N, C-alpha and C positions, 0 to 999 in steps of 0.2 A: 752133316745135314740136320736142320732143326727137327726135333722129335715129332712135331705136329705136321710136318710138311705134306704127308699123304692126305691129310684131312683138310688142308687149307684150300680155300676157295680162290678161283682165278681173279687176278686183278683186272679191273675194268679198263676198257680202251679209252684213250683221251685223244682229242684233236691235236695234231702236230703243232698248231698255232698256240695252244695253251701252254703255260709254264708247267713243267713236270715236277719241279721240286720246290719245297718251301725255302724261303730266304732266311739264312742264319743271321739274325740281326740283334739278338738278345744277349747282352753281356751279363756279367755277374750281378751288377747292381740292378739291371732290368729284371733279371730272374728272381732276385730276392724281393723286389717290389711286387712281383706277381704273387709270390708265396704270401707275403705279409698282407698285401692289399686284398687278396681273395679271402683271407681269414677274417680280417677286421671289417665287420659290417655293423649292423645294429645290435647283434646278439650280446656283446659285452655290456651294453647299456641296459639290457632288459632281462636276461636269463637269471640273474642273481636272485630276483624276487621269487621266481618259481622254485629255484634250487633251495632257497632258505626255508621253504615250507616242507622240504623233504629231508631235512637234517635237523638234529637236535640242538644246534647252537652255532654261534659265529665261528668257533674254533673248528667245528666239523665242516662248515662251509669252506673255510680256507683249506682244510685237508682235501675236500672234493676237488678244488682247483689244483692242488698240488698233484693229485693222482692224474687228473686230466693232462697236466703238463708233462708228467713222466711218460704217460701213454703216447701222447702226441709226438714227443721227442723220440721215443723208442721207435715208433712207426716211421717217422721221417728219416731217421738215421739208418734204418733198415732198408727203406725204399731207395736210398742213395745207391746201394749196390746194383739194384735192378736198373735204375736210371742211367748209371754210368755204363752198364753192360749193354743196354739196348736204348741208345739215345735217339729214338725215333718218335715221330708224331703218334699220339694215341696213348702214350704212357701206360697207365694201369690196364687199359684194354689189351695192350701188347703183352704186358707181363703175364696176364692170366692166359692169354692165347698161347704164348710160348711155353709156359710152365706146365700147363695142363692140356687144354684143348681149345679150339676155336669157339666151341659152344660156351665155355666159361667166360671168355672175353666178350662174346656177344651178349650174354645175359647181363654182364656188368654195363656194357654200353647201352643196352636196351633200357635198363633201370636208370642209368645216368640221363638219357634223353627224356624218358617218360616222366621222371619225377625229380631225381637228385639235383641235376644241374638247372633244369628249367624251373622246378619248384622253388629252388633257392633264389634264382634270379627274380622270380615273382615275389617271394616273401620279402626280399630286401627292397625291391622296387616299391611295393605297397608300404613298407616301413618308411621309405623316403617320402612318399606322398603323405603319410600320416603326420610326419614331423614338419613337412612343409605346411600342412594345414594349421599347425600351431602358430606359424608366422603369417599365413595367408588363409584365413578361415573359409574362403570360397572353395578350397580344396578339402573335400569331405566325402567320406564313404556313404553318407546319407543324403548327399546332394546329387540327385540323379539327372542325367541327361536322357537316359533310357531306363525307365522304372523296371524292376525285376519282372522277367517273363518266366512263369513257371515251366519247369521241365520235369514233370512228374510231381510227386508230393514232397521230395526232399532236396530238389535241386532247382536252380534258376539261372537265368542269364540277365546281366544288367550292365549298365555303364554309368558309373558315378564320376564325379570330377576327380576323385582319388584314383579310381581305376584308369581314367584317361591320362592322368599324370604318370602313372606307372607304365602305361603303354608307350607314351611319348618318350620316356626315359629309355626303355628297352629298344625302341626303334632308333633313337638318336645314337645310342652307343653301338648298335648293330651296324648302322650306316657308316659311322666313323671308322669302325674296325674293317669294313670292306675296303677302305682306302689304303690299307697296307699295315703291316706289323709295326712300322715306325709310328704311325698315328696312334695305334692302340697302346704302345708302350709309353709314349709321351704322356697320354692321359693317366696311365697307371702310375708312372713315376711321380707326376705332380700331385695327384690326389692321395697317393699312399704316403708320400712325404708329409703332406698337409695333415692327414688324419693321425699319423704317428705323433706329429707335433701337438695337435689338439688333445689327443689322449694323454700325452705327457703333461699338458697343461691342466687337465681335469685331475690327474693324479697329484700333481704338485699342490693345486688349490686345496684338495681334500686333506692331504697329509700335513701340509705346512700351515695353511690358513685355518682349516676346519677342525684341527685336532681338538677333541673334547675329552678331557680326562675322565669325566663322569661317564660318558658313553663308552670309552675304552674299558673302564672298570666294569661296567654293566655287561658288555659283550664278551669280555675275555676273563672276567672273574669266575672262579670255580671252574678252572680249565678242565676240559674233557667230561664235564657233567652234562648229560642230556637234559634239555629244558622241559620236554613234554613228550607225550606219546606220538606215535606215527599214525596219523589219521587215515592214511591211504593203505596201511597194512594192518587190519584189525587183529588184535591179539598178540602182536609182537611188541615187546618193550624195547625202547631205544637204549635202555640201560644194559641190555644183553649184547654180547658180542655179535650174535647173528643179526640183531636189530640194527646195530651200527653198520654192519656189512651190507645189509639190504638197502638201507637209506643212502649209503655212499654210492652203491651201484646205480640206484634210480636217479640220483642227482647227476650222474655222469651224462645223462641224456642232454641236459641243458648245456653243460660245460663242453662236451664234445661237439655239440651242434655249433656253439660259438667259435670253437677252435677248428672246425672242419674247413675243407677246401684247400688245405695246405698241399694236397697232392695235385692241384691244378697245373702246377708248373710242368709236371711230367707229360701232360697232354701236348704242351708246346715244345717238347724236346727237339723236334725237327727244326726249330728256329733258334736254338740256343748255340752261341759260339762256344767252342771248346767244351762241349757238353760233358765229357768224361770228368772234367774238373768242376765246372760251374753248376751242374745239376745237383750233385750231392752237397756241395758247399752252400748253395742257395737254400736247399731244404733245411740244412742244419741252422744256418744263420737266421733265416726267415721265421721258422717255427720257434726257435729259442727266443728271439726278440719279442714276438707277439705274446708268447706264453708268460714271459717276464712282465710285460705290460698288463696282462690280464690279472695276474696275481696282485700287482701293485694297485690296479684299479679297484679290486674288491677290498683290499686293505683300506683304501681311501674311503669307500662307502662305509666301512664298519667303524672308522674312527670319527665319523660325523653323525651317522644315523644309528639309533638303537636297533638291536636285532628284530624286535617286534615291529618297528617302523619299516624295516626292509621287507619283512614278510607281508605287510599290509599296504604297500604302496599301490595306489590306483594304477591299473594297467601295467603293473610291474616296471614302471619307469623310475628305477632306482637312481640312476645318474641324474635325472631331472629333479627328483626329490632332494638329493644332496645339494645340487646347485641352487635350488629354490630356497633351501634352508639357509644357505650361506649368503645368497644375494637375492632377497625377496624382490619380486617384480621382474627382474631381468634374467635370473638364473635359468629358468626353463627355456627362454629364448636362446641363451648361450649354448645350452646343451643340444637344443634342436639344430642349431647351426653346425655343431660338431658332428651330429649324427647324419646330417645331409651330406657333409663331405665324405664321411666314412661309407655311407651307403652308395654314393655315386661311384667311388673308386672300387668298391666291392663288386657292384654290378658289371663294371667294365672288365674287371679281371675274370669274372665268371663267363661273360659273353665271349671274350677273346679266347679263353682256354677251351671251353666246352666244344666249340665247333671243330677243333683239331681232332678230338676223339672220334666224332662222327665222320670226319674226313678219312681217318685211318680205317674205320670200319667199312666205309664205302669202297676204298681201294681194295679191300678183301672181298667185296661183293656182299657185305653184310649190312648194308644200309641203302637208302635211296641213292640211285646211281649218280645224280648230279652233285651230291655232297662230296664226291671224290675228285672234283675238278677245281682248279685254281683259276682265279681271274687274272687280269693283267698285272695286278699289284702283288701277285704270288700269294694270295690268301684264299682260303676256301669260302668264297662269298656265298655260294649256294647253301653250304652247311650252316653258315651264319644266318641266312634267311630262314631256313627250315627251323632252326632253334628259336628264332624270334617269333615265327608263326605259331609254334606250339606253346611257347611261353605266353603269347598273347591270348590264346584260347584259355589257358589256365587262369589268367587274370580276369577274364570276362565271366567265367563260370563261378557260381556261388552255391553254397550249401544253404538249406532252409530247414529250420526247426518249426514244424507246424504248431507245436504246443506253445511256443513263445512268440512266433512270428518273426524271429530274428534271422538275419542272414549272416553267413560266415564266408570264408574263403576256401574253395575246394583244395587248393594246393596246401593249405595248412594241415588238413586231414591227411593228405597224401604224404607229406613230410613226416608226420607222426608215424605213419605206417612203415615208411621206408628207412627210418633210422636204424632199425635192427638189421635190415638187409645191407645197408651200407657198411655196418660193422662187420657183418659176415664176409663181405668182399675184402675188407681190410685184412681180416684173419687169413682168408684164402690166399691173398697176395703175399703176405709174409711167409705163409707155408711154401709159396713158390720159390722162395730163396733156398730153402732146404732141398726141394725137389731138383732145382736146377744145379745145385752143388753136386747132387748125385748123378744126374743125367748128363750134365755137360761140365765135367770137372776141369777140362782144359780150356774153357771159354775165357776170353779176355775180361778180367775184372779189375779195372783201374782203381776202383774203390771197393773195399770189403765192409760189409755191414758191421757197425760198431758193436763190440762185445759179442760177436757171433760165437757160439750158438745161444748164449744165455739171454742176451737182451731181446733178440727176436722171439725166443721161446717164452720169455716172461711176458712180453706183450700179448702173444697169442693166448696164453693161459688166462691172463687178466681180462682181455677182451671177451674170451669165451665165458668167463665167470659172469661178467656184466650181461652178456647176451642171454645166459641161462636165467638170470634173475628177471630180465625183461620178459622172457617167455612165460615164466611162472607167475609174476605179479602184474604184468601188463599185457595179457594175451590179446585184448581187444585191439591194441595198436601195434602188436608185434606180428601176429600170424598173417594179417593182411599184407604186410610187407613182403613176406615170403610168397604170398599169392601173386603179387605184382611181378616178382622175379620169374615165377614159374609160368606165367602167361607168355613169357618170351620163348619158351621151349618150342611150341608148335610154329611160332614165327620163324625161328632159326631154321628148322627143317624145311619150311616152305621156301625160304630164301635160298637155302642150299640147293634144293631141287630146281628152283627157277634159274639159278646161275649155271 
């Protein structure tokens, strides 16, 4: 009997007319496209600029991406054991519930719904709108249909044409996915294949067409020499080993954000065919493919643009700057089109996957009751609607700086806060492998974590080191993330008592 059984909450009742089980329709290719498609959004085209300001040179930037690749692959290969062992809807929520306690699963699901999944959906949707604005200037964050309405001194509510575009994208993909898993996977397969092709095109253009010997010599000459001080860590020299360590840890925020969402396929485990084989395999193939593309893309940027150009690109649009330098006049439009394809497919993958986690939580009595019901197409339509509703609220809410009068996006702040919390849940889930090996030694494990115990342990130690550096040097954006998680504790006990 599962160790947590005594503490597990009762499953809600459903109408006899409603489908009771999810439909297993996702093959290996479909699952791999969900992994890759959820990972590749607008991040790879943007985060390199910010990362370059946190490291001492081009060589250290590439090392940062290599570290992110090793960490992501180590986590994905470790998650494969849990996915094959428990191929049920909810994924990481289920793993934490089974390995430790329902409260840990709930706190992850709470944070996922409140910020991680919905915030990322919003971020990529607004990114879609911003790049659509480059091609269609009527779409703009400063073109208001409803001017900002103050909500206190630091927040506001507004509706710009960019916000409207983001809302329509979220609603469109939510509605499409309500039609069944086959509709969602078709969109995912088409757009993920297209964006892998466009990213390969950007890489090929940069390396083959744009290779500049002078730029390469400038960026990679004097290998391993830090170019300057680290402005965000006063008193620490990048020439010191500790300085390099700190800068690489801080740079991981951007890299891991761009590489995140690889775990989304675990949420849809209840719809994967032959899950004991296809879940671990799709995690390995999908993450390996994307991280190889990410390293190649950054190499392409650095053989075309000097490191100081990468650091100072307006709005961190590094890919746009590269294409504009190679193809003046049309380069920015070409990369805007590539990002639109990438963002569309990414939002679809996030919308499709996230609802399955809330569905699993609702079946355990740990979410709004309707989220645990399936519609006639055997998908959790109400969970999709709830996710869409909260994501829409986050799109409409704005932050306001009274000193400058500028408006920002609330979800951007929340995502900054929750990166540390997401990393904490990854560490905890990996620890669940060790705990389940001890508490359920006889459980069926069709796939064993690669390199166990060394690879999972190395990931946990490395991620813990990064988390520690974030707590020390970025407390303003790290501790609030823990606060968001802890807010879920009283909610959990209220739900438990209510059920």
